[in-house]
C-alpha positions as CSV (number, residue, x, y, z in Angstrom):
1,M,-19.4,28.9,-39.4
2,T,-22.1,30.9,-38.3
3,D,-22.8,34.5,-38.8
4,S,-22.3,34.8,-35.2
5,G,-18.6,33.3,-35.6
6,L,-19.5,30.1,-33.4
7,I,-19.5,26.1,-35.1
8,T,-22.9,24.7,-33.8
9,P,-23.3,21.1,-32.7
10,A,-25.0,20.4,-36.5
11,M,-22.2,21.7,-38.2
12,R,-19.5,19.6,-36.4
13,Q,-21.9,16.0,-37.2
14,A,-22.2,17.3,-40.7
15,K,-18.1,17.7,-41.0
16,A,-17.6,14.2,-38.6
17,R,-19.8,12.3,-41.9
18,R,-18.1,13.9,-44.5
19,H,-15.1,12.5,-43.3
20,Q,-16.2,9.3,-42.1
21,D,-17.9,8.8,-45.4
22,T,-14.2,9.3,-47.2
23,P,-11.7,5.8,-46.9
24,A,-8.5,6.0,-45.5
25,I,-7.3,4.8,-49.0
26,S,-9.1,5.4,-52.3
27,P,-11.2,3.0,-53.8
28,P,-9.9,2.1,-57.0
29,E,-13.1,2.8,-59.1
30,A,-16.2,4.9,-58.9
31,R,-18.8,6.3,-60.8
32,V,-19.4,9.9,-62.0
33,A,-23.4,10.7,-62.4
34,L,-24.7,14.1,-63.9
35,Y,-27.8,15.3,-63.3
36,H,-30.1,18.1,-64.6
37,V,-32.9,19.9,-63.7
38,R,-34.8,18.8,-66.3
39,T,-34.2,15.0,-65.6
40,G,-35.0,15.4,-61.4
41,E,-33.4,12.6,-59.5
42,K,-32.5,10.7,-62.5
43,P,-28.9,10.9,-63.9
44,R,-28.8,12.7,-67.1
45,F,-25.9,10.0,-68.0
46,S,-23.3,8.3,-65.8
47,Y,-20.2,6.0,-66.4
48,L,-16.9,4.4,-64.6
49,V,-13.4,6.0,-64.2
50,R,-10.9,4.7,-62.4
51,V,-9.9,7.0,-59.2
52,L,-6.4,9.3,-58.7
53,R,-7.0,10.4,-55.7
54,W,-9.9,10.5,-53.4
55,R,-10.1,13.2,-50.8
56,P,-12.1,15.0,-48.4
57,C,-12.1,18.1,-50.2
58,H,-11.5,16.9,-53.7
59,V,-11.2,14.2,-56.1
60,I,-9.3,13.2,-59.0
61,V,-10.1,10.0,-61.6
62,S,-9.6,9.1,-65.1
63,G,-11.7,7.4,-67.8
64,V,-11.2,6.6,-71.6
65,F,-13.4,8.4,-73.9
66,G,-15.6,5.8,-75.9
67,P,-17.9,6.3,-79.1
68,E,-20.1,8.6,-78.0
69,V,-18.0,11.4,-77.9
70,E,-17.6,11.6,-81.8
71,G,-18.7,15.0,-83.1
72,R,-19.9,16.1,-79.9
73,S,-16.4,17.7,-78.8
74,P,-14.4,19.9,-80.7
75,I,-11.0,18.7,-78.8
76,F,-11.9,14.8,-77.8
77,R,-11.7,12.1,-79.5
78,P,-12.5,8.5,-79.5
79,G,-9.7,6.5,-77.2
80,D,-8.8,9.7,-75.5
81,V,-8.0,9.3,-71.9
82,T,-8.8,11.9,-69.3
83,V,-8.1,12.9,-66.0
84,E,-11.0,15.0,-64.3
85,F,-11.3,17.3,-61.3
86,F,-14.1,17.8,-58.5
87,W,-13.9,20.1,-55.5
88,R,-16.7,20.3,-53.0
89,D,-16.5,23.8,-52.6
90,R,-16.0,25.0,-56.3
91,W,-19.1,25.4,-58.9
92,W,-17.1,24.1,-61.3
93,N,-14.8,20.8,-62.4
94,A,-13.0,20.2,-65.6
95,I,-12.3,17.4,-67.8
96,A,-8.5,17.1,-69.1
97,G,-8.3,15.2,-72.3
98,Y,-4.8,13.3,-73.7
99,D,-4.1,11.5,-76.7
100,A,-3.8,7.7,-75.6
101,A,-0.4,7.0,-77.8
102,S,1.4,10.4,-77.1
103,G,0.0,11.7,-74.0
104,D,-0.3,15.1,-75.6
105,L,-3.0,17.7,-73.9
106,R,-6.3,17.4,-76.1
107,G,-7.3,20.6,-74.4
108,Y,-9.7,21.1,-71.4
109,Y,-13.5,20.6,-71.0
110,C,-15.0,22.7,-67.7
111,N,-18.8,22.0,-66.3
112,V,-20.1,25.4,-64.7
113,A,-21.9,22.9,-62.2
114,R,-23.1,22.9,-58.7
115,P,-20.8,22.0,-55.9
116,P,-20.7,18.1,-56.0
117,H,-21.0,15.1,-53.4
118,W,-19.2,11.8,-53.5
119,R,-19.9,8.5,-51.5
120,T,-18.5,5.6,-50.7
121,K,-21.2,3.6,-49.4
122,L,-22.8,0.8,-51.8
123,E,-21.0,2.1,-55.2
124,P,-18.3,4.8,-54.8
125,T,-20.2,7.9,-56.4
126,I,-19.5,11.2,-57.3
127,A,-22.7,13.5,-58.1
128,Y,-23.0,16.7,-59.5
129,T,-25.7,18.5,-61.3
130,D,-24.8,20.4,-64.3
131,L,-25.7,24.2,-65.1
132,D,-25.2,24.2,-69.2
133,L,-22.6,26.8,-69.7
134,D,-19.3,25.1,-70.8
135,L,-15.8,26.3,-71.3
136,V,-13.6,24.8,-73.9
137,I,-9.8,25.0,-73.6
138,F,-7.8,24.4,-76.5
139,P,-4.0,23.7,-76.1
140,D,-2.6,26.9,-77.7
141,G,-4.5,28.7,-74.8
142,R,-7.9,29.8,-76.5
143,V,-10.8,29.9,-74.5
144,E,-14.5,29.2,-75.8
145,L,-17.2,29.1,-74.0
146,H,-20.5,27.3,-75.2
147,D,-24.1,26.7,-74.6
148,E,-24.9,30.7,-73.2
149,D,-28.3,30.4,-75.1
150,E,-29.4,26.9,-73.2
151,F,-28.4,28.5,-69.4
152,A,-30.7,31.6,-70.4
153,D,-33.6,29.1,-71.8
154,Y,-33.3,26.5,-68.5
155,A,-32.5,29.2,-66.3
156,A,-36.0,30.8,-67.3
157,R,-37.8,27.3,-68.1
158,Y,-37.0,25.9,-64.5
159,H,-36.7,29.0,-62.5
160,Y,-33.6,28.8,-61.4
161,S,-32.5,31.5,-58.2
162,P,-31.1,34.7,-59.0
163,H,-28.5,33.3,-56.8
164,T,-27.9,30.2,-59.0
165,V,-27.8,32.5,-62.2
166,E,-24.9,35.2,-60.5
167,R,-23.2,32.3,-59.2
168,A,-22.7,30.6,-62.7
169,R,-21.8,33.8,-64.7
170,R,-19.2,34.7,-61.4
171,T,-18.0,31.3,-62.2
172,V,-17.2,31.9,-65.9
173,D,-15.1,34.8,-64.7
174,E,-13.6,32.8,-62.2
175,L,-12.7,30.1,-64.5
176,R,-10.8,32.5,-67.2
177,A,-8.8,34.0,-64.6
178,H,-7.6,30.5,-63.5
179,I,-7.2,29.5,-66.6
180,D,-4.8,33.3,-67.7
181,R,-2.7,32.6,-64.4
182,R,-2.2,28.3,-65.8
183,A,-3.3,27.8,-62.1
184,H,-3.9,24.2,-61.1
185,P,-5.1,22.0,-63.3
186,F,-4.6,24.1,-66.5
187,R,-1.1,24.0,-66.3
188,F,-1.1,23.0,-70.1
189,E,1.1,20.1,-69.8
190,S,1.2,16.3,-70.8
191,L,-0.2,13.6,-68.8
192,P,3.0,12.1,-68.0
193,A,3.9,15.1,-66.5
194,L,0.7,15.6,-65.1
195,C,1.2,12.6,-63.0
196,D,4.6,13.2,-62.4
197,R,3.2,16.6,-60.4
198,L,0.8,15.2,-58.8
199,R,2.3,11.6,-57.8
200,V,-0.1,9.4,-59.2
201,S,-0.1,6.3,-61.6
202,P,-0.1,7.1,-65.3
203,P,-3.9,5.9,-66.3
204,G,-4.6,3.7,-69.0
205,P,-6.6,2.5,-72.3
206,E,-8.4,0.1,-70.2
207,M,-11.1,1.8,-68.6
208,R,-13.7,2.6,-70.7
209,Q,-16.5,5.1,-70.3
210,S,-19.8,4.1,-70.3
211,K,-23.7,5.3,-69.9
């Protein structure tokens, strides 16, 4: 909606294109591609996931951590099952990690990032640009903010706009409030309980994350 309160023809066309690119039936698999300003138009890395839900405004996918996560995460382990949440209008996405054997929650990892976009043409892909600020949420509810120094460094080096810097920092506060309220997806539930609540099939260990 414009400042005048009217929806323009261009806005209608953009909305129609978004819905045309969203299939009536979810694709079985997709690729998550993470971009960063320092890598330009090439993804920093990407990996395959199983699609649990694919909608115009949000997507839920699942994968399994490979050996690359060893030593890089305070909560996740190789072989852990992930459920990952993306929304078109949010400056963050969330990864919930679960023990593959028990389904117990390992914790959540939240990326502060520009709102993602996804497509189904060619290979179904979910793409987003990471802004370095990350929140790690432990099963007992503790929250840690990571990579503040990197965010400040890259913001200065690559000339992030004042809006981007302000929006990223505000997103951290919004995330903390979201977690405190135990709002979706931060229900601190097991994998079976999550799948039952979302009415999706439980993901299995067959999908390996790959660069």
